N, C-alpha and C positions, 0 to 999 in steps of 0.2 A: 584751569591749569593747577597743577599741584606738584610740589617738589618731590623728587624721589626720596622716600623715607627710609628704605632699607639700608642697613649698614653695608658699606663696601670696603673691602681691604684696599682695593685700588680702583682708580678711575682711569678709563681709557678714552681718548678723544683725538681730535685733530685741531691743528692751528693753521691759520692762514696769515701770510704777510701782505695780502691784498695786491700783489703785483699784477700789472697788466702787461703781459709779455707777448711778443709776436710768436705765433705758432710756426716753428721753423720748418715744419713739413708742408704747410699750406701757404705760408707767407702772409697770413691774415692776423691782424692785431684786433682783438675785440674792443668795442667801445667801452667807456666807463660804465654805462648803464647795463650793457650785456654782461660785463664782469661782475657787477653788483648783483644782478639777478642770478647769475650762475652761482655765486658764493652763497646766496640764500638757499638755492636748491641743494647745494652740497651740504650745508649745515642741517637742513631739514632731513636729508637722507641719512646723515650721520645718526640721528635719533632712530630712524626707521631700521637701520641695521644693528642697533643695539649699543651704540657708543654712548658715552656719558657726558662728554664735554665738547663744546666748540669754542675756540678762542680766536680773536682777531687782533691784529697789530694796529698800531696808530702811526700814520704817516701823513705828511703835509706837503708832498711834492709828487709830481709824476715820476715814474709810472705807477704810482700807488693810488688807491682810491679811499682808504679808510681814515679820513680826517676826523670823523665823528663816530667813534666806536659805540658810544651809548645809544645813539639814534638807531644804528644798525642792530645792536643787540636787543633793544627793546622791541623792535619789529620782529626779530627772530623769536624772542620769548613768546610773543603773541601767536606764533605759528607752530609752537611745539608744546609738549606737555611734560616732558621729563628731562630734557637736555639742560645741563648747566651751561650758561653763557658766561664767557670770560674774555679777558684781553691778554695780548701777548706782544707788546706791552702797552701800558698807559704811561705817558711821559711825565714822571714826577718832577722833572727839572724845569720844563717849560710850560706846564699847565699850572694855573693858580690852584693851590690846594683847597681854597674855599670852593672853587668850581668843581673840583674832583669830588669833594665831600657831598655837594648837593646832587650832582649828576648821577653818581653811583648809588647814593641812597635812594634816589628816585628809581633807578633801574632795579634795585633790590625790591622795592615795593611792587612795581609793575610786573616783575617776574615771579612774585610770591617767594622770593628767597632763592630762586634758581640762578644764582650768579656769584661770582667772585671777581677779583681783578689781580693782574700782575703789574707791579710797578717796576719801571726801569728807566735808564737814561737814554735809551735808544742808540742807534748807530748812524744817524744822519747829522753830521756836524753843523751844517748851516741852519738847522732848526732853531738853534739858540738865538742868533740875531733876528730870525723871523719873528720870534716871540719876545724880543727885547732882553735877552739874557746873554751872559758871557760864558762861552764854553769852558773857559779856564776855571770857572766856578762850578763845574758840573757836579763834583762830589759834594761840596758844601751845600749846593742847592738841593741835592737829593736828600741829604741828612736833615736839613732844616725844614724843607717842605713836608717831608713825611712826619716829622715831629708835630707839626701843626695839624696835618690831616688826622693823625691818630687822636689828637686832643679833640678836634672838632666832632668826631664821631662818638666821643665818650663823655663829653661835658656839654650840657645844654647852653651854658653861657660861658663864653671864652674871652679872656683877655690874653693878648699875645703881642710880643715885640721881638722882632728878629732883625736880620741883616738885609734880607732880600725883598721885603715887601713892607707896605705901610702897616703900622700897628693896628690891632683889633681891640676894641673896647666894648665889652658887653655884647658880643656878637653871638647869634644863634644860627647855626646851619640848619636849613630845612629842606626836605622833611627829615625828621629824626630817623635813625636806622630802624628797620623793620623789627618788631618784637623786642626792641632794646638791644639788639645784637649787631655790632658793626660788621660790615662785609668782611669776609676773609680775604687776607692779602698775601699774595706771593710776591717775593722780591726776585726779579729775574736778572741774571747776569751771564755775560759771555766770558768776562775776564777779570772782574774787579773784586778783590777780597773784601774791600770795605762794604760792599753790598751784602755779602754773606754775613759779615759782622752785624750789619744793621738788621737783617732778618732775625738773627739769633738774639739780639738785644731785646727785640719786641716779642719774641716767641712766635713770630709769623712763619709762613712757609718760605722755602728757598727753591727757586726753579732754575736749574742749570740748563742752558740752551742746548748743549750737547749735540750740536749740529756740525760746526765747522772745525772743531779742534780735536786732537787725540784725547783719549779717555783720561790720560794722566793729568791733563790740565783740569778737567772737571772733578777728578778725584780729589785734587788738592782743595778746590773750592768747597766741595761738599763736606770733606773731612773738617775743614776749618769751621764751617757752619755748625756741624754736629757738636764739635768740641765746645764752641762758644754758647750754643743753645743750652748745653748742660751747665756751663760756667754760670750763666745768668739765672739758673734755678728753674727753668721751665720743664725739666724732666731729664731723663737720661739721653745720651746721644742717640740711642736707638729710637727714642720717641720724637725726634725732630721730624718735621714734615718736609719731604723732598719730592720735587717733580723733575721730570726729564723730558727733553725734546727728542726728536728722531726724524729720520727721513727714509721713505721706502718707495719702491716701485716694483710691482709684482706681476708675474704671469705664471701659468701652470708649469711651463718649462722655463728654466732659468735663462737659457740663451735667448728665448723670445723676449723676456723682460729686458735683457741687455740691448738687444737690437732695437726694441721699441723706444727705450728711454734715451739711447745714446744721442740722437739728433737734438733732443731737448737739452740734455746736459751740455753738449758741446757748444750750443749757441746761446744758452740763457746768460744774461749779463752777470748773474751772481756766480756762475760756474765757468762760463766759456773762456777758452784760451788760457786756462790755468792748468792745474794737474789733470792728468787723464782720469777718466771715470774709474778705471781700475785702481789707480793710486788713491783717489779720493775715497773710494769705498773701503780701502784698506786702512786709511788714516783716520776716518771718521765713522760715525754710526750709519751713514748712508748705506742702505742695503738694496741692491738691485738683483732680483732673483725670484726664486719660487717662494710660495707661502711658508714652506718648511724652513727655508734659509732665514726668513725674517723671524720666525718663531725661535729658532735656535739662537740667533744673535741677540734678540731682545729678552729672551728668558735668561740669558747670561748677564744682563745688566746688573742684577742683584749681586753677582760676584764682584763687580767693580765698585758699586756704590752703596751696597747694603739694601735692606728692604726700603721701599719707597711707596709713595701714595698716588702719584699721577704720572701717566705716560701719554704725551701728545705727539702725534705724527704730522709732519708736513707732507702733503700729497697733492696740493692743487696749484703748484707753482710752475715756473719755467715755461709757460705757454701751453701746458697740457690742456686739451679741449675738455669741455664739460663731460661729454660721454665717457672719456677715459677716466676722469676723476671719479665719476659715479661707479664705474666698474672696479676701480681700486677700492672704493668704500665697500662694495659688495664682498670682495675678497677679505678685506680687513675685518668686517663684521661677522662673516660666516666661517672663515677658516683660521684666522690668526688670533683675534682677540679672545674668543672663547678658550682657546688652548693656553694663551698667555695668562688668562685669569687663573686657570687651574695650576699652571706651572709656578707662577709667582706666589700662589697661596700655600704651596707645599712647604711644610716645616717653618711657616712664618710664625715667629714667637707671638704669644698672646699679648706681650707688652708693647708690640708695635701698633701704633694707633691706626684706625681706619682713615680713609680719605675724608677730608673735612666737608661737611654739608651744613647748610643753614639749620635744617631740622635737628641734626645731631648736636650742634652747638647750642641751640635753644634748649634742648633737653638737658644738656650739661649744666646750663645756667639756671634754669627754672624748674627742672624736673617736670612733675605733672601740674605744677601751679600755673597761674595766669602769667602771661608775658606782658611786657610793657606796651600799652597802646597810648601813644603820646597825644594828649588833648590840650591844645593851646588855650591859654587864657586870653582875655581881651586887653592886651597890653599895648595895642596900637603900634606895634613894631619897635617899641622903646624898651630896651632891656637895661637901661642905665639908671633909671630913676625909681625903681621899685621892685615889684615882685618878679619871681621867676616867670618866664613866658609859658610855663607848662603847669597844669593843675596838680600833677602828681609829684612835683619835684621842687623843693626850695632852691633858691639861688645859692650856688656854691659860695662859701666864705671867701671874700676877697675878689670874687669874679665880677661883681657889680656893686653899685653903690646902694642898692636897696637893702632892706632888713629881712628879706625872705618873703615867701608867699603869705598873703593874708588868707584867712579862711574864706572859702566861697560862700 
């Protein structure tokens, strides 16, 4: 396996919410195993048709299956060579940040850097008590937990005291990030300006879900993120890293697409018995029609949001059978994405950064020099009483009781 190394102005891919939904045309609901196997086939085919990213959500209740994203993404990385595996989203509020630090650093290693992750609060309220948290503390949890996660990936020995977990003293998260570069983080939001502020504060990416609400809502979030990104000194507002979601269903003839998708739209729990498909496609980025209609609509996203770095499409939901989803991928990869790459590259200012990759971030940090290869010392798991746990790094001042690493 090797991470794609060429610079890309934009990355295109698909995201899945991992729903297991009854096929309204056949009456059949797939089993969990059938849906997991189907999602694997979809992700592998995404690479085959030339897409760059596959992202999976995190859920802990039926009718969803993706309770362990890192397990699934590690298996997927082993079956692909170029695809970036990601999440959409990882729950920063109900997962222990120590566990996130360890699991995603491990995924970074086993994928050879072909990964990143999106952090968010999720949209399933009961998940908070399931994991011992209070939903009324959702925003403070998101802020505090990410502050700790950010620190765990950047400091070998961490002391920490906060409101929502027991203190850490002399703790080292293992493995250390690949090449000494923390995984790239997107902060995902449907509605919350504080998350846009958080992304801007750290200089991370901001992913606007861009699925269920009109464009004006997401314009406000993205504009806030860009302004605050510049305020915190990470670059100009145009240099902020933005990702967008989207939804499509396509056929050669637009009316065929409408006819084929309507029974799924009308009966899927996430859509059914709400606005009509026509109203929903007018109010949101859902596009049901010909490939050219999809191209026209998504090429226009830059007019609404500025130049951006990642576009993910939701195409495997609502009970659509595997065969149909693979056909959608074929259209997306052969007819839509190649044109969108060209359209969204036109007149793109040179100051706008390319989509983030591990290889590019390593090059920015180390140039042609050696990267960090973390080599533990024999400290027997005790970071409190002496040396740094790593041979190449002294203990940070104040982070442990030791006096720094002794010479080997």
